[in-house]
N, C-alpha and C positions, 0 to 999 in steps of 0.2 A: 493560657501561657503557663501557669503553674503545673497543670496537668501534664503538659508535654514535657516539662523539665523534669517531673517526678518519674515519668516513663522512660526517659532516656538519661538518667543521671550518670550513667557510665560515660556517656559522650561528653557530658559536661566536665566530668572529672578528667576524662583524656585531654580535653582541651586546656583545662587549668594546669594539668601536670607539664603539657608541651610548652605552654607559654611561660610558665615559671621557670622551667628548665632552660629554655632558650634564652630567657632573660638573664639567668644566673650565668651562663656561659659567655653571652655578650658583654654584660655590664660588670661583672665582677673583676677585679684586678687580681685577686688571691688564686693562684692555681688549684688548691684544693676545693675551693668554692666552685671553680669551673667544672672539676670532675664530678662533684656532687650534682650540678646542674645538668651535665651529661647524662648522669644516671637517672635523674628525674625525667628528662626528656625521652630516655629510652624506656622507662617505665610507662610513660605515656603512650608509647607506639605499641607496647605488649598489650596494654589494656584495650587499645583500639582493635587489634588483631583478635583478641579473645572475645570481645564484644560483638564484632561483627560476624564471628563464626557461631554465635549462639544459635540454635534452632528451638522454637517453641515445640514442646511435646516430642523432641527428638530423642531418639535412643543411640546407643553406641553402634559403631559402624560395623559391628560383627553381625552379619545377617544370618538368621536362623532359616531352616528349609521351609518352615511355615510361614514365611513373610509374605505379605500381601504387596501387590504392585505400588499402591499409594502410600506405604509406610514412609515415615520421615526419619532420616539418619543424620546425625552430625558428622561432618567431615573432620577426620582427625589432623588434616594437613596444617591448619593454622597453629593448632597446639604444638605440633612438632616443630614448626618454624620458630615459634616462640621460645620453645625449650632450647633449641639451638642457638638462638639469639641471647638467651640468658647466659649460656656457657661463654659465648664469645664476649658478652658484656662484662662477665666477671674477670675473664682474662685481660681484657682492655683495661679495667679498673686497677687489677693488680700491677700490670705494667705501668700505668700511668701514675700510681702512688709511689712505685719503686723509683721512677724517674724523678718524681718530685723530691723525695727523700734525697737522692744523690744531688740534685740542684740545690737544696737547703743546705747540704754539708758543704759544697763547694763555694756557694755564694752568700749564704746566711740570710737569705730572704726568699718569700715566695710571691713578692709583688711583681707584677708583670712589667710595670713601668721601670721599677728599680733594676730588674734584670736587664732590660733594654739599654739602660744607661751604662751598666756594668759591663755588658758585652761589647758596646761601642767604644768603650774606653780601652779594651784589650787589644 
């Protein structure tokens, strides 16, 4: 059991990041903590993509002329998808934090329950 966990520690880390991030999004009443949880969840997904794309003894996908038919090459597609997702995630985080700042300026709180009470009173 310990040997299996040592060999697949990135999968364990991926699962921990996703569970903690999902818990933070679902259980926290603070909007900033929800954004942090969303970023942790997203990082877990990135780790999963990069981990599953790893190829033992694989080389870069630039295939030289003297390559043999059985050579192993790593696919660049998962890394490209993760890079694009990182850019989208940074933009999402920036917009979310800008909205949180506006909400705090308008209502003076970041607590979700308090915001619901204030919104129903209006």
